[in-house]
C-alpha positions in Angstrom: 0.0 0.1 0.0 2.1 2.7 1.0 5.9 2.0 0.3 9.2 4.9 0.9 9.6 6.3 -2.1 5.6 6.7 -1.8 6.0 8.9 0.8 9.4 10.4 -0.1 7.8 11.9 -3.7 4.9 13.6 -1.0 7.7 15.7 0.0 8.4 13.5 4.2 11.9 13.8 5.6 13.5 10.8 6.0 13.1 10.3 9.7 9.0 11.2 9.3 8.6 8.1 6.8 10.8 5.8 9.2 8.2 7.1 11.8 5.7 6.5 9.8 6.7 3.0 9.3 7.2 2.4 13.0 4.0 3.9 14.0 2.3 1.4 11.9 4.2 -1.5 13.0 2.7 -0.1 16.4 -0.4 -0.1 15.2 -0.7 3.7 16.4 -2.7 4.6 13.5 -3.7 8.1 14.9 -0.3 9.0 15.0 0.0 7.5 10.6 -3.1 9.9 10.4 -1.6 12.6 12.4 1.6 12.7 10.3 0.1 12.8 7.3 -2.4 15.9 7.9 0.3 17.2 9.0 2.2 17.2 5.5 -1.0 17.8 4.3 -1.3 21.0 6.3 2.5 22.2 5.3 1.6 21.4 1.2 -2.2 23.1 1.3 -0.5 26.7 3.5 1.9 26.2 0.0 -1.2 26.8 -2.4 -2.2 29.5 -0.9 1.1 31.0 -0.3 1.1 30.5 -4.3 -2.5 31.4 -4.5 -1.7 35.2 -3.3 1.3 35.4 -5.3 -0.9 34.8 -8.5 -3.0 37.1 -7.6 -0.1 40.0 -6.8 1.0 39.0 -10.3 -2.5 39.0 -12.6 -2.9 42.7 -10.3 0.7 44.0 -11.7 -0.4 42.3 -15.7 -3.7 44.2 -15.4 -2.0 47.5 -14.0 0.6 47.4 -17.0 -2.3 46.5 -19.7 -4.0 49.7 -17.7 -1.1 52.2 -18.3 -0.4 50.5 -22.2 -4.2 51.9 -22.9 -4.1 54.8 -20.7 -0.8 55.7 -23.3 -2.6 54.1 -26.4 -5.2 57.1 -26.2 
């Protein structure tokens, strides 16, 4: 089901990968879910940050287009 490679591709640090599997061996599934949620939350924060930067870029593009239209008039 879950492999080290999969977790590494998801951005897990080596220590967290080991901890994830240790939790599984110890049947600490709540701890596994907590670790997964922590990484999920981190990814979501990155997405929100990227979204904010995209919005700023769109604003700058809009401002340049507005200036270009004013110069053309």
